[in-house]
Each structure stands twice: as structure tokens, then as C-alpha cells.
Steps between C-alpha positions, in 0.01 A plus 500: 500500500703793369817358650382567856564234761343446837742730691432791264123452528521493879700824504244665272216378724671638811553838333134514394395405851714779648370761254128421511460322832314180576159671505514624143621176337151338476361817341786514251455132413125543457552799273755317288269200472207714387721679250620175348143366488375814324788485253424136412129576457576796276737303278256209457211735423713683246577181306130406504405839352735470203321323215685229310650596164257396226711607206271791416761744624749382241251560220427850626866591525563367148222724370652798675842428352364505144 
């Protein structure tokens, strides 16, 4: 995972704990989880909204090129 081992991850966790405190960590985790969930929902909805290519676009662009 990005070349980070267990000691590096523990140091990062300790620094985050010192900066934000133990009380804020659940709120930060909840916010990150909701953000990731919203991002996934938005990306799946976006792919559902895009219609499949039927080949009509190629014909229209060929007409425009002429």
C-alpha cells in the first residue's frame, strides 16, 4: 500500500490522534465514510445516465464533415 509499512502507519495514526484528539476521530471517520459513499453513488449514477453508443453519432459527424 504505497510503500508504507506497519511502523509508518502507526506513526501517522499517532500524529492524527495528537492533532485531532480521540473525541473527533469517530466524526472524521463518519464524514470520510459518507464522502466515499456519495462519491461511489455519483459515479454509478453517472455511468447509468450515459446512453450506449448506437452508431448514430458517427453518421452525424460524417455528415458534418462533408
